[in-house]
N, C-alpha and C positions, 0 to 999 in steps of 0.2 A: 503492499500499500506507499509505494511513494512515489508522486507526480514527477518525471523526468523533464517534463519543457522547464525548469530553473534552474538558475545558479546556486549551486554548492560548493563547501570548499573541498578543495581535493587536497590540499597539504596548508601548514603555514608556510610563508615565503623561505624562511630560512633552512627547512628541512631539505629544499631539494636544491642539489647544485649539480655539476654536469655529470657525476656519480648518474646512475641508473636505479629508481627509487619506485619500485614497484607499489602498488595498492588497489585494493579490492575497493570500489566506489557503485552503489546501485545495482551490486550483483555482478559488474565489468571487471573486468581485468584489467588495469588504465597502468600504464607505465609512463612516470614524469620524469626531465631532466631538463639540462638547460644546454642551449646552443653557447658554442665558444665567445658569442656576444652577451651573452649572460639573460638574453630572452628565455623563459620556460615554455616548456611540447609538453602536448601529453597526447598519448596515441596508445590505440589497443596493445595491451602487453601479451600478444600472439602472432607469432611469426604465420604466415598466410600459406607457407608449404607444407609444414606437419605439423603444426599448432603448438611448437615449443615454445617456453615463456621466452619472449625477447631481453626480460633483465639477465637471462644467462650468458647472454653476450656481451657485448661490448662498444661504447662508442668510438666509431671513426668520423673524427670532424663533427660536423653536425649530424650526420647518420649513425643509426643503430644496427649495427651486424648481428644477425642472430649467431648463438654459438654453437648452432646444431650444422648448420649447411651454405652459411654466408650470406644471405641475401640481404640488403641493407634498405634499409627507411628513414625518412626525413621526417622531420617533426609534425610532417601534415598527416602521417600515414602513408603517404607515395613509395611503393617500391621503386629504389633508382637504382638499383645494381642485382644481378643475380649472376655469379660468375661463370663462365665460360659461355654464356648465353647474351646475344644481342636485344633480342626482344623480348621487353616486358610485360605479360598478359594483363590486362586491366584486374582482371581477377585476383590479382597478385597485391595488390593495394590492400590495406587495412585500415583501421577507424582511424580518425585524428578528431580532437574534439577542442573545439573551442576552449582559449585559455586564458585569464584575464589577470595579471600582478594587480593587485589595489591593497591598500590599509593593512599590507603584513600577510594579506593570503592570498592563496592562488586559487580562483575561483571557474570552476569548471561547468559547463554545462554540457548535458547528457542526453537531450533530446533533440528532438529536430532542430539542424544547426540552421535551418533556415528563419526559424524563430528568435536567435541569439541575438541577432542584433536589433530586432525590435523589443526587447527586453531588460530594463536597465540593471547593472550590475549594484548589488546589495554595498551600500556607501555607508560605512563605520566610520569616514576620514574624521569626521568632528571630535570624534574620542581617540581615535588610532594614532591621527599624525596630525594632533593640533599639539601646539605648544603647553595648553591650557591645562593640560592631563600627561598622566607619566605612569608606568607599570611596568611588570615585568612579564613579558611577551612568555606564553605555554608552549609546549608541544602538544600534538594531538594525544586526547586519552580514548583509548579503546573501550568499550563497552560493551560486554556479551549480553546485548539486551535491544530491541526493536527503538528505534530512533523516536519513535511517539513516546516510550516511555522519559526520554529525557525531556522533551517540548512539556509533558504531562509536570516532570519533575519541576521545572522552573517557572511554571505558569500557574504553580498550586504553592505558594512558599508557605503555606500554611506548615508544612513540614519542619520549617527550620526551627520551630518552637523545641520540636521533639529530637531531630537528625544532626543539631547543628547546637549545640545547648555550650560548647563551649568556645565556638566564634563567632557566629552573627546571629541566633536564635535566643530569640527574647518569647516570653508567654504571650505577650499583645498579640504576637501576628495569628497567631491560631484561634486566638478569642475574638476579631476583629473582622466582621465580613465585609471583603473588597469591592468597589465596584468595578463591573466586567462590562467592557464597551466591545461588541461586536460589528466589525464593520465589513464591508466587502472582501479587501487584502488583506483584513488582520485583526488581530483580537487584542486589548489591551486590559490589564489590572491594576486598579491603581486601590492604596490604603493610606492614610495618614492619622497622626497623632499629634496632639497639642502638648503632650504629658504620656512619657511614657518612658520604660527603662531602657537604655543605651545597649547598644550591644555588646556582649564580653568584648571582642576584640576593640570597640572604642573605649570602654572601661578600663583596659590595661593600658591604650596607646597615651587617652588622653585624660584619664582619673574621672571622669564625666559618670554621672549616676542618672538622671532624668534628664530623656531630651526631648523636642521639638522635632517630630520624624517625616518623612513620606518616602512610599517605594511605590514604583510603577513600573509594570514588565509591559513590554512589547513583544508580539511575534508577528512575523509575515512572513510568507512562502519564499523560498524552499521549506526551510529551517533554520530560520535566523529570529534568535531572542535579544534584545539589552536589556538590562534591567537597571534601573536608575535609583539610587537611594539620597537621602537627604539628610544628614540628622546636624543638631545646634542644639547647645545648654538653653534649656528653658527661661525664659527670657531675654534670651540673645537681643542686643540691638547693634552687634557689631558684625558686618558682614565678612570681616575676615573670618570668624569663628564657625562659618558657615563649612561643612563639611560633605563634598559631594564624591559619590563612588559610581562607576560607570561596569557595570561588567557588561563586556560585549561577547555574545557566546552563541555562534552559529554552531549545528552539530551538521553532519552528513551522514545517510545509511551507507552503513557497508556491504550489507546483506540483509535480508529480514530479518535477523534475530540478533544481529551486529550492529554498531554505530560507532563514528570519530566524533569525540566531543572535542570544540577547538572554543575555549574560554579565557579569559583573560579580565582582570581587575585592574582599573584605570581609577585615578585620584586626581584631582584638583585643588590639594592642599599638601604643603612642605614639599613641593616640587623637586626642590635639591638633597633630601635626606634620603641617602641611600639604605639607610638603617630601618626605616619606616617601609620605602619601598622592599623589600626582602621579609620583613616582618608579616604585612600584610599578604604580600603575594605566598608564601608559607601558609599563614592561616587560611586564603581562599583555596589552597592544592590538597588542605585536610577536610574542606566541604565538598570539595569536587569527587575526592577519595569516598568520603562516606556516601556521598550519594550514587556513586558507581556499585559500593557495595549493596546497599539496598535496592539499586533496580536490578542488578545480576540475580537477586535472591529472587525477587518477584516474576523474572522469567522463567527462572527454572523451575517455580514453584509453580506458574500459570502451566506450563510443559507437564510437569508432575501429574497435577489435579486435572490436567483435559478440559476441553470444552464446556463441559456440561457444569463445571463448580461455579458458584455462587461470586458474585463482583457486586457490590451494592454500590451505588452514587450517592454522593451526598451534595451538600450544598454548594462546596466550595469547590466542585470538576465543573462549576459552570465554561471557565476559559479551556482546560484540557479538552473537554466536549465538544465546543465549539473549534478548537483547535484542529481535532482529529474530524471532524465533519467536513472542514474547508479542505482538508489534504484527501482526505476520499473524495472530495466531488471534485477535484483536480485530476487526479489518479482516472477517475472514471470517464473524464471526458475526455483522455487523450487514447481511451481504447476504440479499438475501430467498431463501428456500427454492425 
């Protein structure tokens, strides 16, 4: 259940070098690499001759040479050389995928190629490429659970009150009914408090006890999430005391039962303090792994218990269910009639 006519993150930009980098995306075997000029390419990770994985071969200039019989392919999937054969049959070509590098991500288009140019690449530049924000960029986190589990996990943050009590969780999150807005191309969830407990990580960093706080989560297809959190001491009148944190969190289906999570936390305060950068990033990594444990346990149980096992929806599931419906509608619309 994943639509293909969307931009997805294939990798963090720093993950891909001139070395051959294989990755499974939306069930497709994909090979990523950089040409000699530094530009990135994505092609099918299969040789058209005998279906051997191309990452077992090597780069020859800007081409990938199959490690079995030496066929070579460029960054668009065009077969450019067959040893001892001048004519290259059209069927020797393999898939090439549109790829755009932006905001520290490599965005890939896995669907109908003609639609790629018509569809804007997700734009996180206001956070990722802004001098107003800093953060330690993350590597991909592989999770053995469907990508929709990750979207549900973030769109319903009531779980932080129980799963992340040492980092970002406070009891008021679970006890506060969010305002959910469902639009044609996205879902938004918002909570706010005039007076509530500061998150544990803020208590440790700043000694804050009670704060004024807001929390806004936005989802838009394919699988993009941005979480905005603001905190300030109760009664604060100094704009410099407002702390804004933004989590950029796209994810990408790997298979029906696994996904890759690309999440990074940014902040707009103490920009030159490397110690705070590391402490916040480490705390954030703890929360990511806590969520990984829960999502993987959920998926194991769902498979073990079978399709007839009951699963009850509750009020906070409004946004997760709307997100699932949106993705299913998009995937269904792509199926041939």
